[in-house]
N, C-alpha and C positions, 0 to 999 in steps of 0.2 A: 504494500500500500504506500501511496504518497499522499500526504496531507497537504492541501493547497489552501492558503488563506489570502483573502483579498481585503485591502484596507482603503479607507477614505473614499474618494469618488469612484474607485474601481469597484468597491463593494456596493456602492449605490447603483452603479451602472449595470452590474451583472445580477443584482438582486439577492446575492447570498454572501455570507461572510467567509465561507469556506466549504470545502468538500474533500472527500477521500476518493482517490482514483486507484484502481487496481494497478499494481506495478506492471509495466510493459517495457521491454528492452528498447522500444522506440523512444522512450523518455531518457535517453542516454545523457542529455544535457538539459539545462534549464531552458535553453532556447527551443529545443525539440518539444519540450512540454508546452511551452508558450505557443508554438506553432499548432500543436494539437488543439489547444483551447481556442485559438483564433479560427481554426477550421469550423468551429461551431457556428460562425457567422453572427450577424446581428449585433447585439450589444457587446459581444465578446471582442469586437474590433478595438475597443478601448485598450486592450492589452498590447496592441500594435504600436502604441506611442513610442516615439524615439527616446524620450527621457524617462522611461519606466525604470523604477528601482526594484531590486529583488534581493532576497535573502534565502540562504539555504541553512537550515538548522539554526536559525536566529543569528546568522552572521551575514553581513552584507557581501554580495558577490556580483559577478558579471554573468551575462547570459550564457557564456561558454562554460560555466561551472558544470562539472559532472554530477550526475544524480545517481542515487542508489535506492533500492527498495528500503522503505522505512523513513526516508527523508521527509522533512517538513519544508515547504516552500512558501514564500510570501511575496506577493506583488503589491507595490504601492507607488503612488506618484511622487515625484520630487517635491520637496517641501521648500517653500520660499517664505521669506519673512520681510518685514518692512519696518 
């Protein structure tokens, strides 16, 4: 299983705060997982944003981060302040 969490406006856009996906070797990297989610179409297009931030097991990482069964992944928008 992979646990996927969505934060801030991503959570609002997709309508859920998280889900569990059955592990698939096709999820070899975080970007592969993201591409799988984008293929759902519609509201999931929000995860295609260029400035998307992500974490694996509560550590910030890049989209080329490798994934393994049992990982927790989080997607969240960049934070800006003023």
